PDB file of N, CA, C, O and CB in Angstrom:
ATOM      1  N   UNK A   1      -5.575  -9.731 -26.556  1.00  0.00           N
ATOM      2  CA  UNK A   1      -5.617  -8.132 -25.836  1.00  0.00           C
ATOM      3  C   UNK A   1      -4.329  -7.664 -25.937  1.00  0.00           C
ATOM      4  O   UNK A   1      -3.265  -8.283 -25.941  1.00  0.00           O
ATOM      5  CB  UNK A   1      -6.048  -8.015 -24.160  1.00  0.00           C
ATOM      6  N   UNK A   2      -4.645  -6.093 -26.043  1.00  0.00           N
ATOM      7  CA  UNK A   2      -3.487  -5.699 -26.289  1.00  0.00           C
ATOM      8  C   UNK A   2      -2.438  -4.887 -24.940  1.00  0.00           C
ATOM      9  O   UNK A   2      -2.888  -4.308 -23.951  1.00  0.00           O
ATOM     10  CB  UNK A   2      -3.821  -4.854 -27.465  1.00  0.00           C
ATOM     11  N   UNK A   3      -1.293  -5.037 -25.219  1.00  0.00           N
ATOM     12  CA  UNK A   3      -0.436  -5.018 -23.884  1.00  0.00           C
ATOM     13  C   UNK A   3      -0.703  -3.586 -23.140  1.00  0.00           C
ATOM     14  O   UNK A   3      -0.553  -3.488 -21.922  1.00  0.00           O
ATOM     15  CB  UNK A   3       1.300  -5.203 -24.245  1.00  0.00           C
ATOM     16  N   UNK A   4      -1.070  -2.584 -23.878  1.00  0.00           N
ATOM     17  CA  UNK A   4      -1.394  -1.217 -22.986  1.00  0.00           C
ATOM     18  C   UNK A   4      -2.363  -1.539 -22.250  1.00  0.00           C
ATOM     19  O   UNK A   4      -2.153  -1.428 -21.042  1.00  0.00           O
ATOM     20  CB  UNK A   4      -1.809   0.099 -23.709  1.00  0.00           C
ATOM     21  N   UNK A   5      -3.613  -1.997 -22.651  1.00  0.00           N
ATOM     22  CA  UNK A   5      -4.866  -2.438 -21.942  1.00  0.00           C
ATOM     23  C   UNK A   5      -4.372  -3.174 -20.661  1.00  0.00           C
ATOM     24  O   UNK A   5      -4.893  -2.787 -19.615  1.00  0.00           O
ATOM     25  CB  UNK A   5      -5.820  -3.432 -22.896  1.00  0.00           C
ATOM     26  N   UNK A   6      -3.593  -4.016 -20.588  1.00  0.00           N
ATOM     27  CA  UNK A   6      -3.360  -4.698 -19.758  1.00  0.00           C
ATOM     28  C   UNK A   6      -2.429  -4.076 -18.332  1.00  0.00           C
ATOM     29  O   UNK A   6      -2.545  -4.254 -17.120  1.00  0.00           O
ATOM     30  CB  UNK A   6      -2.864  -5.677 -20.511  1.00  0.00           C
ATOM     31  N   UNK A   7      -1.477  -3.274 -19.192  1.00  0.00           N
ATOM     32  CA  UNK A   7      -1.184  -2.337 -18.314  1.00  0.00           C
ATOM     33  C   UNK A   7      -1.857  -1.288 -17.495  1.00  0.00           C
ATOM     34  O   UNK A   7      -1.433  -0.888 -16.410  1.00  0.00           O
ATOM     35  CB  UNK A   7      -0.564  -1.889 -18.805  1.00  0.00           C
ATOM     36  N   UNK A   8      -3.033  -0.836 -18.146  1.00  0.00           N
ATOM     37  CA  UNK A   8      -3.806   0.330 -17.751  1.00  0.00           C
ATOM     38  C   UNK A   8      -4.560  -0.388 -16.844  1.00  0.00           C
ATOM     39  O   UNK A   8      -4.921   0.231 -15.843  1.00  0.00           O
ATOM     40  CB  UNK A   8      -4.619   1.146 -18.853  1.00  0.00           C
ATOM     41  N   UNK A   9      -4.983  -1.897 -16.984  1.00  0.00           N
ATOM     42  CA  UNK A   9      -5.952  -2.559 -15.589  1.00  0.00           C
ATOM     43  C   UNK A   9      -5.252  -2.383 -14.642  1.00  0.00           C
ATOM     44  O   UNK A   9      -5.588  -1.677 -13.691  1.00  0.00           O
ATOM     45  CB  UNK A   9      -6.372  -4.135 -15.479  1.00  0.00           C
ATOM     46  N   UNK A  10      -3.879  -3.142 -14.754  1.00  0.00           N
ATOM     47  CA  UNK A  10      -3.036  -3.649 -13.849  1.00  0.00           C
ATOM     48  C   UNK A  10      -2.636  -2.212 -13.123  1.00  0.00           C
ATOM     49  O   UNK A  10      -2.485  -2.456 -11.926  1.00  0.00           O
ATOM     50  CB  UNK A  10      -1.802  -4.568 -14.552  1.00  0.00           C
ATOM     51  N   UNK A  11      -2.420  -0.885 -13.378  1.00  0.00           N
ATOM     52  CA  UNK A  11      -2.384   0.473 -13.019  1.00  0.00           C
ATOM     53  C   UNK A  11      -3.761   0.406 -12.161  1.00  0.00           C
ATOM     54  O   UNK A  11      -3.626   0.726 -10.980  1.00  0.00           O
ATOM     55  CB  UNK A  11      -2.313   1.587 -14.366  1.00  0.00           C
ATOM     56  N   UNK A  12      -4.760   0.124 -12.481  1.00  0.00           N
ATOM     57  CA  UNK A  12      -6.095   0.327 -11.963  1.00  0.00           C
ATOM     58  C   UNK A  12      -6.182  -0.177 -10.687  1.00  0.00           C
ATOM     59  O   UNK A  12      -6.413   0.447  -9.651  1.00  0.00           O
ATOM     60  CB  UNK A  12      -7.110  -0.252 -12.761  1.00  0.00           C
ATOM     61  N   UNK A  13      -5.957  -1.489 -10.854  1.00  0.00           N
ATOM     62  CA  UNK A  13      -6.167  -2.411  -9.549  1.00  0.00           C
ATOM     63  C   UNK A  13      -4.776  -1.951  -8.659  1.00  0.00           C
ATOM     64  O   UNK A  13      -5.085  -1.567  -7.531  1.00  0.00           O
ATOM     65  CB  UNK A  13      -6.210  -4.351  -9.980  1.00  0.00           C
ATOM     66  N   UNK A  14      -3.841  -1.926  -8.839  1.00  0.00           N
ATOM     67  CA  UNK A  14      -2.947  -1.535  -7.875  1.00  0.00           C
ATOM     68  C   UNK A  14      -3.251  -0.352  -7.280  1.00  0.00           C
ATOM     69  O   UNK A  14      -3.069  -0.078  -6.094  1.00  0.00           O
ATOM     70  CB  UNK A  14      -1.746  -1.472  -8.334  1.00  0.00           C
ATOM     71  N   UNK A  15      -3.897   0.613  -8.446  1.00  0.00           N
ATOM     72  CA  UNK A  15      -4.166   1.596  -7.358  1.00  0.00           C
ATOM     73  C   UNK A  15      -4.750   1.708  -6.295  1.00  0.00           C
ATOM     74  O   UNK A  15      -4.476   2.423  -5.332  1.00  0.00           O
ATOM     75  CB  UNK A  15      -4.542   2.298  -7.633  1.00  0.00           C
ATOM     76  N   UNK A  16      -5.855   0.755  -6.501  1.00  0.00           N
ATOM     77  CA  UNK A  16      -7.026   0.405  -5.424  1.00  0.00           C
ATOM     78  C   UNK A  16      -6.490  -0.232  -4.370  1.00  0.00           C
ATOM     79  O   UNK A  16      -6.922  -0.021  -3.236  1.00  0.00           O
ATOM     80  CB  UNK A  16      -8.166  -0.506  -5.927  1.00  0.00           C
ATOM     81  N   UNK A  17      -5.285  -1.259  -4.660  1.00  0.00           N
ATOM     82  CA  UNK A  17      -4.832  -1.700  -3.603  1.00  0.00           C
ATOM     83  C   UNK A  17      -4.250  -0.973  -2.663  1.00  0.00           C
ATOM     84  O   UNK A  17      -4.685  -0.901  -1.513  1.00  0.00           O
ATOM     85  CB  UNK A  17      -4.199  -2.453  -3.852  1.00  0.00           C
ATOM     86  N   UNK A  18      -3.168  -0.348  -3.104  1.00  0.00           N
ATOM     87  CA  UNK A  18      -2.389   0.738  -2.663  1.00  0.00           C
ATOM     88  C   UNK A  18      -3.267   1.652  -1.538  1.00  0.00           C
ATOM     89  O   UNK A  18      -3.232   1.503  -0.316  1.00  0.00           O
ATOM     90  CB  UNK A  18      -1.949   1.596  -3.991  1.00  0.00           C
ATOM     91  N   UNK A  19      -3.906   2.445  -2.148  1.00  0.00           N
ATOM     92  CA  UNK A  19      -5.161   2.885  -1.413  1.00  0.00           C
ATOM     93  C   UNK A  19      -5.773   2.357  -0.021  1.00  0.00           C
ATOM     94  O   UNK A  19      -5.953   2.960   1.037  1.00  0.00           O
ATOM     95  CB  UNK A  19      -6.126   2.663  -2.292  1.00  0.00           C
ATOM     96  N   UNK A  20      -6.009   1.140  -0.354  1.00  0.00           N
ATOM     97  CA  UNK A  20      -6.973   0.397   0.733  1.00  0.00           C
ATOM     98  C   UNK A  20      -5.834  -0.048   1.831  1.00  0.00           C
ATOM     99  O   UNK A  20      -6.177  -0.243   2.997  1.00  0.00           O
ATOM    100  CB  UNK A  20      -7.944  -1.122   0.014  1.00  0.00           C
ATOM    101  N   UNK A  21      -4.341  -0.216   1.380  1.00  0.00           N
ATOM    102  CA  UNK A  21      -3.475  -1.144   2.302  1.00  0.00           C
ATOM    103  C   UNK A  21      -3.093   0.557   2.976  1.00  0.00           C
ATOM    104  O   UNK A  21      -2.971   0.381   4.188  1.00  0.00           O
ATOM    105  CB  UNK A  21      -1.910  -2.456   1.395  1.00  0.00           C
ATOM    106  N   UNK A  22      -2.955   1.490   2.779  1.00  0.00           N
ATOM    107  CA  UNK A  22      -2.370   2.825   2.849  1.00  0.00           C
ATOM    108  C   UNK A  22      -3.541   3.002   4.015  1.00  0.00           C
ATOM    109  O   UNK A  22      -3.219   2.860   5.195  1.00  0.00           O
ATOM    110  CB  UNK A  22      -2.305   3.933   1.288  1.00  0.00           C
ATOM    111  N   UNK A  23      -4.717   3.272   3.698  1.00  0.00           N
ATOM    112  CA  UNK A  23      -6.032   3.403   4.530  1.00  0.00           C
ATOM    113  C   UNK A  23      -6.350   2.526   5.959  1.00  0.00           C
ATOM    114  O   UNK A  23      -6.829   2.888   7.034  1.00  0.00           O
ATOM    115  CB  UNK A  23      -7.141   3.009   3.533  1.00  0.00           C
ATOM    116  N   UNK A  24      -5.878   1.249   5.488  1.00  0.00           N
ATOM    117  CA  UNK A  24      -5.585   0.606   6.743  1.00  0.00           C
ATOM    118  C   UNK A  24      -4.660   0.442   7.645  1.00  0.00           C
ATOM    119  O   UNK A  24      -4.873  -0.053   8.751  1.00  0.00           O
ATOM    120  CB  UNK A  24      -5.700  -0.194   6.648  1.00  0.00           C
ATOM    121  N   UNK A  25      -3.522   0.862   7.221  1.00  0.00           N
ATOM    122  CA  UNK A  25      -2.600   1.299   7.984  1.00  0.00           C
ATOM    123  C   UNK A  25      -2.654   2.723   9.449  1.00  0.00           C
ATOM    124  O   UNK A  25      -2.249   2.860  10.603  1.00  0.00           O
ATOM    125  CB  UNK A  25      -1.788   1.587   6.847  1.00  0.00           C
ATOM    126  N   UNK A  26      -3.392   3.465   8.455  1.00  0.00           N
ATOM    127  CA  UNK A  26      -3.781   4.619   9.160  1.00  0.00           C
ATOM    128  C   UNK A  26      -4.696   4.747  10.440  1.00  0.00           C
ATOM    129  O   UNK A  26      -4.642   5.539  11.380  1.00  0.00           O
ATOM    130  CB  UNK A  26      -4.315   5.291   8.281  1.00  0.00           C
ATOM    131  N   UNK A  27      -5.647   3.589  10.133  1.00  0.00           N
ATOM    132  CA  UNK A  27      -6.473   2.979  10.746  1.00  0.00           C
ATOM    133  C   UNK A  27      -5.816   2.360  12.077  1.00  0.00           C
ATOM    134  O   UNK A  27      -5.967   2.753  13.233  1.00  0.00           O
ATOM    135  CB  UNK A  27      -7.045   2.092   9.845  1.00  0.00           C
ATOM    136  N   UNK A  28      -5.119   1.389  11.648  1.00  0.00           N
ATOM    137  CA  UNK A  28      -4.195   0.635  13.040  1.00  0.00           C
ATOM    138  C   UNK A  28      -3.694   1.673  14.052  1.00  0.00           C
ATOM    139  O   UNK A  28      -3.778   1.432  15.256  1.00  0.00           O
ATOM    140  CB  UNK A  28      -2.656  -0.216  12.505  1.00  0.00           C
ATOM    141  N   UNK A  29      -3.151   2.871  13.574  1.00  0.00           N
ATOM    142  CA  UNK A  29      -2.364   3.314  14.316  1.00  0.00           C
ATOM    143  C   UNK A  29      -3.354   4.408  15.500  1.00  0.00           C
ATOM    144  O   UNK A  29      -3.051   4.555  16.684  1.00  0.00           O
ATOM    145  CB  UNK A  29      -1.215   3.945  13.341  1.00  0.00           C
ATOM    146  N   UNK A  30      -4.489   5.036  14.845  1.00  0.00           N
ATOM    147  CA  UNK A  30      -5.500   5.460  15.526  1.00  0.00           C
ATOM    148  C   UNK A  30      -5.914   4.774  16.609  1.00  0.00           C
ATOM    149  O   UNK A  30      -5.848   5.200  17.762  1.00  0.00           O
ATOM    150  CB  UNK A  30      -6.391   5.600  14.822  1.00  0.00           C
ATOM    151  N   UNK A  31      -6.381   3.619  16.246  1.00  0.00           N
ATOM    152  CA  UNK A  31      -6.951   2.487  17.189  1.00  0.00           C
ATOM    153  C   UNK A  31      -5.843   2.203  18.620  1.00  0.00           C
ATOM    154  O   UNK A  31      -6.152   2.285  19.809  1.00  0.00           O
ATOM    155  CB  UNK A  31      -7.087   0.913  16.125  1.00  0.00           C
ATOM    156  N   UNK A  32      -4.879   1.953  18.194  1.00  0.00           N
ATOM    157  CA  UNK A  32      -4.039   2.057  19.350  1.00  0.00           C
ATOM    158  C   UNK A  32      -3.778   3.124  20.115  1.00  0.00           C
ATOM    159  O   UNK A  32      -3.118   2.863  21.120  1.00  0.00           O
ATOM    160  CB  UNK A  32      -3.031   1.737  19.086  1.00  0.00           C
ATOM    161  N   UNK A  33      -4.126   4.394  19.940  1.00  0.00           N
ATOM    162  CA  UNK A  33      -4.060   5.338  20.366  1.00  0.00           C
ATOM    163  C   UNK A  33      -5.435   5.771  21.205  1.00  0.00           C
ATOM    164  O   UNK A  33      -5.440   6.651  22.065  1.00  0.00           O
ATOM    165  CB  UNK A  33      -3.633   6.014  19.380  1.00  0.00           C
ATOM    166  N   UNK A  34      -6.150   5.295  20.956  1.00  0.00           N
ATOM    167  CA  UNK A  34      -7.632   5.476  21.379  1.00  0.00           C
ATOM    168  C   UNK A  34      -7.999   4.823  22.613  1.00  0.00           C
ATOM    169  O   UNK A  34      -8.904   5.125  23.391  1.00  0.00           O
ATOM    170  CB  UNK A  34      -8.567   4.955  20.349  1.00  0.00           C
ATOM    171  N   UNK A  35      -7.050   3.760  22.683  1.00  0.00           N
ATOM    172  CA  UNK A  35      -7.122   2.710  24.111  1.00  0.00           C
ATOM    173  C   UNK A  35      -6.107   2.711  24.913  1.00  0.00           C
ATOM    174  O   UNK A  35      -5.840   1.722  25.596  1.00  0.00           O
ATOM    175  CB  UNK A  35      -7.220   1.235  23.868  1.00  0.00           C
ATOM    176  N   UNK A  36      -5.320   3.945  24.945  1.00  0.00           N
ATOM    177  CA  UNK A  36      -4.544   4.348  25.740  1.00  0.00           C
ATOM    178  C   UNK A  36      -2.709   3.896  25.592  1.00  0.00           C
ATOM    179  O   UNK A  36      -1.827   3.777  26.442  1.00  0.00           O
ATOM    180  CB  UNK A  36      -5.270   3.905  26.907  1.00  0.00           C
ATOM    181  N   UNK A  37      -2.722   3.759  24.271  1.00  0.00           N
ATOM    182  CA  UNK A  37      -1.392   3.269  23.811  1.00  0.00           C
ATOM    183  C   UNK A  37      -0.685   4.829  23.639  1.00  0.00           C
ATOM    184  O   UNK A  37      -1.412   5.817  23.746  1.00  0.00           O
ATOM    185  CB  UNK A  37      -1.487   2.204  22.231  1.00  0.00           C
ATOM    186  N   UNK A  38       0.712   4.969  23.378  1.00  0.00           N
ATOM    187  CA  UNK A  38       1.214   6.023  23.248  1.00  0.00           C
ATOM    188  C   UNK A  38       1.039   6.311  21.836  1.00  0.00           C
ATOM    189  O   UNK A  38       1.326   5.495  20.961  1.00  0.00           O
ATOM    190  CB  UNK A  38       2.440   6.040  23.745  1.00  0.00           C
ATOM    191  N   UNK A  39       0.538   7.542  21.595  1.00  0.00           N
ATOM    192  CA  UNK A  39       0.297   7.970  20.131  1.00  0.00           C
ATOM    193  C   UNK A  39       1.620   8.716  19.370  1.00  0.00           C
ATOM    194  O   UNK A  39       1.581   8.708  18.140  1.00  0.00           O
ATOM    195  CB  UNK A  39      -1.002   9.046  20.145  1.00  0.00           C
ATOM    196  N   UNK A  40       2.669   9.294  19.955  1.00  0.00           N
ATOM    197  CA  UNK A  40       3.647   9.909  19.602  1.00  0.00           C
ATOM    198  C   UNK A  40       4.673   9.332  20.214  1.00  0.00           C
ATOM    199  O   UNK A  40       5.687   9.925  20.581  1.00  0.00           O
ATOM    200  CB  UNK A  40       3.547  11.129  19.766  1.00  0.00           C
ATOM    201  N   UNK A  41       4.405   7.948  20.366  1.00  0.00           N
ATOM    202  CA  UNK A  41       6.010   7.455  21.168  1.00  0.00           C
ATOM    203  C   UNK A  41       6.012   6.520  19.814  1.00  0.00           C
ATOM    204  O   UNK A  41       5.048   6.123  19.159  1.00  0.00           O
ATOM    205  CB  UNK A  41       6.096   6.413  23.230  1.00  0.00           C
ATOM    206  N   UNK A  42       7.883   6.233  19.552  1.00  0.00           N
ATOM    207  CA  UNK A  42       7.910   5.549  18.775  1.00  0.00           C
ATOM    208  C   UNK A  42       8.220   4.034  18.662  1.00  0.00           C
ATOM    209  O   UNK A  42       9.383   3.675  18.847  1.00  0.00           O
ATOM    210  CB  UNK A  42       8.398   6.118  18.296  1.00  0.00           C
ATOM    211  N   UNK A  43       7.289   3.145  18.378  1.00  0.00           N
ATOM    212  CA  UNK A  43       7.573   1.987  18.488  1.00  0.00           C
ATOM    213  C   UNK A  43       7.494   0.925  17.160  1.00  0.00           C
ATOM    214  O   UNK A  43       7.086   1.348  16.078  1.00  0.00           O
ATOM    215  CB  UNK A  43       6.813   1.690  19.498  1.00  0.00           C
ATOM    216  N   UNK A  44       7.852  -0.267  17.305  1.00  0.00           N
ATOM    217  CA  UNK A  44       8.032  -0.993  16.472  1.00  0.00           C
ATOM    218  C   UNK A  44       6.733  -1.752  15.628  1.00  0.00           C
ATOM    219  O   UNK A  44       5.633  -1.823  16.177  1.00  0.00           O
ATOM    220  CB  UNK A  44       8.848  -1.715  17.085  1.00  0.00           C
ATOM    221  N   UNK A  45       6.899  -2.176  14.583  1.00  0.00           N
ATOM    222  CA  UNK A  45       5.964  -2.982  13.852  1.00  0.00           C
ATOM    223  C   UNK A  45       5.812  -4.218  14.312  1.00  0.00           C
ATOM    224  O   UNK A  45       6.893  -4.793  14.444  1.00  0.00           O
ATOM    225  CB  UNK A  45       6.257  -3.086  12.584  1.00  0.00           C
ATOM    226  N   UNK A  46       5.063  -4.722  14.548  1.00  0.00           N
ATOM    227  CA  UNK A  46       5.275  -6.233  14.708  1.00  0.00           C
ATOM    228  C   UNK A  46       3.524  -6.970  14.191  1.00  0.00           C
ATOM    229  O   UNK A  46       2.374  -6.533  14.142  1.00  0.00           O
ATOM    230  CB  UNK A  46       5.817  -6.592  16.712  1.00  0.00           C
ATOM    231  N   UNK A  47       4.089  -8.048  13.941  1.00  0.00           N
ATOM    232  CA  UNK A  47       2.752  -8.726  13.525  1.00  0.00           C
ATOM    233  C   UNK A  47       2.000  -8.622  11.872  1.00  0.00           C
ATOM    234  O   UNK A  47       2.560  -8.547  10.778  1.00  0.00           O
ATOM    235  CB  UNK A  47       1.722  -8.061  14.560  1.00  0.00           C
ATOM    236  N   UNK A  48       0.969  -8.645  12.112  1.00  0.00           N
ATOM    237  CA  UNK A  48       0.019  -8.111  11.095  1.00  0.00           C
ATOM    238  C   UNK A  48       0.228  -6.758  10.383  1.00  0.00           C
ATOM    239  O   UNK A  48       0.049  -6.490   9.195  1.00  0.00           O
ATOM    240  CB  UNK A  48      -1.214  -8.020  11.716  1.00  0.00           C
ATOM    241  N   UNK A  49       0.714  -5.852  11.548  1.00  0.00           N
ATOM    242  CA  UNK A  49       0.932  -4.384  10.898  1.00  0.00           C
ATOM    243  C   UNK A  49       2.321  -4.553  10.197  1.00  0.00           C
ATOM    244  O   UNK A  49       2.498  -4.105   9.064  1.00  0.00           O
ATOM    245  CB  UNK A  49       0.968  -3.021  12.117  1.00  0.00           C
ATOM    246  N   UNK A  50       3.275  -5.189  10.870  1.00  0.00           N
ATOM    247  CA  UNK A  50       4.619  -5.223   9.926  1.00  0.00           C
ATOM    248  C   UNK A  50       4.183  -5.876   8.443  1.00  0.00           C
ATOM    249  O   UNK A  50       4.506  -5.335   7.385  1.00  0.00           O
ATOM    250  CB  UNK A  50       5.948  -6.292  10.712  1.00  0.00           C
ATOM    251  N   UNK A  51       3.608  -6.790   8.496  1.00  0.00           N
ATOM    252  CA  UNK A  51       3.113  -7.601   6.973  1.00  0.00           C
ATOM    253  C   UNK A  51       2.850  -6.699   6.433  1.00  0.00           C
ATOM    254  O   UNK A  51       3.544  -6.424   5.454  1.00  0.00           O
ATOM    255  CB  UNK A  51       1.919  -8.628   6.786  1.00  0.00           C
ATOM    256  N   UNK A  52       1.608  -5.704   6.837  1.00  0.00           N
ATOM    257  CA  UNK A  52       0.518  -4.570   6.140  1.00  0.00           C
ATOM    258  C   UNK A  52       1.937  -3.844   5.054  1.00  0.00           C
ATOM    259  O   UNK A  52       2.251  -3.916   3.866  1.00  0.00           O
ATOM    260  CB  UNK A  52      -0.446  -3.053   7.731  1.00  0.00           C
ATOM    261  N   UNK A  53       2.384  -3.281   6.082  1.00  0.00           N
ATOM    262  CA  UNK A  53       3.709  -2.299   5.817  1.00  0.00           C
ATOM    263  C   UNK A  53       4.277  -2.805   4.605  1.00  0.00           C
ATOM    264  O   UNK A  53       4.318  -2.167   3.552  1.00  0.00           O
ATOM    265  CB  UNK A  53       4.927  -2.317   7.037  1.00  0.00           C
ATOM    266  N   UNK A  54       4.755  -4.078   4.791  1.00  0.00           N
ATOM    267  CA  UNK A  54       5.837  -4.945   3.674  1.00  0.00           C
ATOM    268  C   UNK A  54       5.179  -4.984   2.451  1.00  0.00           C
ATOM    269  O   UNK A  54       5.702  -4.783   1.355  1.00  0.00           O
ATOM    270  CB  UNK A  54       6.215  -6.616   4.057  1.00  0.00           C
ATOM    271  N   UNK A  55       3.704  -5.320   2.733  1.00  0.00           N
ATOM    272  CA  UNK A  55       2.863  -5.456   1.373  1.00  0.00           C
ATOM    273  C   UNK A  55       2.403  -4.044   0.662  1.00  0.00           C
ATOM    274  O   UNK A  55       1.970  -3.970  -0.488  1.00  0.00           O
ATOM    275  CB  UNK A  55       1.459  -6.313   1.714  1.00  0.00           C
ATOM    276  N   UNK A  56       2.552  -3.105   1.428  1.00  0.00           N
ATOM    277  CA  UNK A  56       2.321  -1.866   0.885  1.00  0.00           C
ATOM    278  C   UNK A  56       3.618  -1.171   0.196  1.00  0.00           C
ATOM    279  O   UNK A  56       3.549  -0.424  -0.780  1.00  0.00           O
ATOM    280  CB  UNK A  56       1.765  -1.034   1.979  1.00  0.00           C
ATOM    281  N   UNK A  57       4.682  -1.502   0.793  1.00  0.00           N
ATOM    282  CA  UNK A  57       5.793  -1.375  -0.157  1.00  0.00           C
ATOM    283  C   UNK A  57       5.702  -2.207  -1.179  1.00  0.00           C
ATOM    284  O   UNK A  57       5.417  -1.573  -2.195  1.00  0.00           O
ATOM    285  CB  UNK A  57       7.011  -1.565   0.389  1.00  0.00           C
ATOM    286  N   UNK A  58       5.815  -3.346  -1.374  1.00  0.00           N
ATOM    287  CA  UNK A  58       5.641  -4.227  -2.512  1.00  0.00           C
ATOM    288  C   UNK A  58       4.331  -3.295  -3.601  1.00  0.00           C
ATOM    289  O   UNK A  58       4.637  -2.637  -4.596  1.00  0.00           O
ATOM    290  CB  UNK A  58       5.074  -5.990  -1.802  1.00  0.00           C
ATOM    291  N   UNK A  59       3.489  -3.403  -3.293  1.00  0.00           N
ATOM    292  CA  UNK A  59       2.580  -2.853  -3.947  1.00  0.00           C
ATOM    293  C   UNK A  59       2.986  -1.473  -4.561  1.00  0.00           C
ATOM    294  O   UNK A  59       2.856  -1.281  -5.770  1.00  0.00           O
ATOM    295  CB  UNK A  59       1.516  -2.806  -3.125  1.00  0.00           C
ATOM    296  N   UNK A  60       3.477  -0.517  -3.723  1.00  0.00           N
ATOM    297  CA  UNK A  60       3.951   0.712  -4.626  1.00  0.00           C
ATOM    298  C   UNK A  60       5.092   0.749  -5.366  1.00  0.00           C
ATOM    299  O   UNK A  60       5.375   1.694  -6.102  1.00  0.00           O
ATOM    300  CB  UNK A  60       4.114   1.787  -3.931  1.00  0.00           C
ATOM    301  N   UNK A  61       6.041  -0.621  -5.154  1.00  0.00           N
ATOM    302  CA  UNK A  61       6.922  -0.647  -6.313  1.00  0.00           C
ATOM    303  C   UNK A  61       6.376  -1.197  -7.406  1.00  0.00           C
ATOM    304  O   UNK A  61       6.704  -0.699  -8.483  1.00  0.00           O
ATOM    305  CB  UNK A  61       8.073  -1.295  -6.089  1.00  0.00           C
ATOM    306  N   UNK A  62       5.373  -2.401  -7.405  1.00  0.00           N
ATOM    307  CA  UNK A  62       4.831  -2.701  -8.731  1.00  0.00           C
ATOM    308  C   UNK A  62       4.222  -1.720  -9.583  1.00  0.00           C
ATOM    309  O   UNK A  62       4.424  -1.683 -10.797  1.00  0.00           O
ATOM    310  CB  UNK A  62       3.944  -3.603  -8.608  1.00  0.00           C
ATOM    311  N   UNK A  63       3.034  -0.450  -8.585  1.00  0.00           N
ATOM    312  CA  UNK A  63       2.756   0.172  -9.482  1.00  0.00           C
ATOM    313  C   UNK A  63       3.715   1.381  -9.988  1.00  0.00           C
ATOM    314  O   UNK A  63       3.299   2.403 -10.534  1.00  0.00           O
ATOM    315  CB  UNK A  63       1.630   0.456  -9.174  1.00  0.00           C
ATOM    316  N   UNK A  64       4.864   1.128  -9.752  1.00  0.00           N
ATOM    317  CA  UNK A  64       5.909   2.369  -9.963  1.00  0.00           C
ATOM    318  C   UNK A  64       6.178   1.653 -11.279  1.00  0.00           C
ATOM    319  O   UNK A  64       6.084   2.254 -12.349  1.00  0.00           O
ATOM    320  CB  UNK A  64       7.397   2.693  -8.741  1.00  0.00           C
ATOM    321  N   UNK A  65       6.570   0.143 -11.186  1.00  0.00           N
ATOM    322  CA  UNK A  65       6.830  -0.823 -12.242  1.00  0.00           C
ATOM    323  C   UNK A  65       6.185  -0.526 -13.160  1.00  0.00           C
ATOM    324  O   UNK A  65       6.635  -0.098 -14.223  1.00  0.00           O
ATOM    325  CB  UNK A  65       6.628  -2.068 -12.026  1.00  0.00           C
ATOM    326  N   UNK A  66       5.012  -0.711 -12.888  1.00  0.00           N
ATOM    327  CA  UNK A  66       3.585  -0.681 -14.146  1.00  0.00           C
ATOM    328  C   UNK A  66       3.467   0.639 -15.084  1.00  0.00           C
ATOM    329  O   UNK A  66       3.373   0.719 -16.309  1.00  0.00           O
ATOM    330  CB  UNK A  66       1.887  -0.684 -13.258  1.00  0.00           C
ATOM    331  N   UNK A  67       3.507   1.734 -14.001  1.00  0.00           N
ATOM    332  CA  UNK A  67       3.408   3.088 -14.700  1.00  0.00           C
ATOM    333  C   UNK A  67       4.941   3.426 -15.763  1.00  0.00           C
ATOM    334  O   UNK A  67       4.941   3.918 -16.891  1.00  0.00           O
ATOM    335  CB  UNK A  67       3.225   4.361 -13.292  1.00  0.00           C
ATOM    336  N   UNK A  68       5.846   3.083 -15.146  1.00  0.00           N
ATOM    337  CA  UNK A  68       6.990   3.300 -15.804  1.00  0.00           C
ATOM    338  C   UNK A  68       7.135   2.450 -17.219  1.00  0.00           C
ATOM    339  O   UNK A  68       7.704   2.948 -18.191  1.00  0.00           O
ATOM    340  CB  UNK A  68       8.067   2.996 -14.829  1.00  0.00           C
ATOM    341  N   UNK A  69       6.415   0.769 -17.243  1.00  0.00           N
ATOM    342  CA  UNK A  69       6.100   0.359 -18.180  1.00  0.00           C
ATOM    343  C   UNK A  69       4.967   0.753 -19.122  1.00  0.00           C
ATOM    344  O   UNK A  69       4.784   0.200 -20.207  1.00  0.00           O
ATOM    345  CB  UNK A  69       6.094  -0.532 -17.859  1.00  0.00           C
ATOM    346  N   UNK A  70       4.188   1.787 -18.618  1.00  0.00           N
ATOM    347  CA  UNK A  70       2.934   2.101 -19.555  1.00  0.00           C
ATOM    348  C   UNK A  70       3.750   3.317 -20.090  1.00  0.00           C
ATOM    349  O   UNK A  70       3.114   3.848 -21.001  1.00  0.00           O
ATOM    350  CB  UNK A  70       1.215   2.457 -18.760  1.00  0.00           C
ATOM    351  N   UNK A  71       5.011   3.987 -19.829  1.00  0.00           N
ATOM    352  CA  UNK A  71       5.125   5.275 -20.385  1.00  0.00           C
ATOM    353  C   UNK A  71       6.310   4.994 -21.582  1.00  0.00           C
ATOM    354  O   UNK A  71       6.535   5.687 -22.574  1.00  0.00           O
ATOM    355  CB  UNK A  71       5.539   6.464 -19.145  1.00  0.00           C
ATOM    356  N   UNK A  72       7.023   3.680 -21.130  1.00  0.00           N
ATOM    357  CA  UNK A  72       7.881   3.612 -22.489  1.00  0.00           C
ATOM    358  C   UNK A  72       7.469   2.653 -23.154  1.00  0.00           C
ATOM    359  O   UNK A  72       8.179   2.297 -24.095  1.00  0.00           O
ATOM    360  CB  UNK A  72       9.323   3.432 -22.405  1.00  0.00           C
ATOM    361  N   UNK A  73       6.337   2.004 -22.920  1.00  0.00           N
ATOM    362  CA  UNK A  73       5.556   1.376 -24.330  1.00  0.00           C
ATOM    363  C   UNK A  73       4.411   2.103 -25.399  1.00  0.00           C
ATOM    364  O   UNK A  73       3.974   1.469 -26.360  1.00  0.00           O
ATOM    365  CB  UNK A  73       4.743   0.171 -23.803  1.00  0.00           C
TER     366      UNK A  73
END
């Protein structure tokens, strides 16, 4: 396989994962506000919400790296 093809496939997979992780985060904040949680009050991320946030950052960094590698190659 060609390296540019592998990078393109990696970019597509990472883009889908990034979209899914961002959508899961936005749903999580709406659920808390629907059941009486403070919607506009600052709160810390805990548990699964914090892990999802960290995974989203990691996927974004990997996507940026794959995109940069695709441009340079």
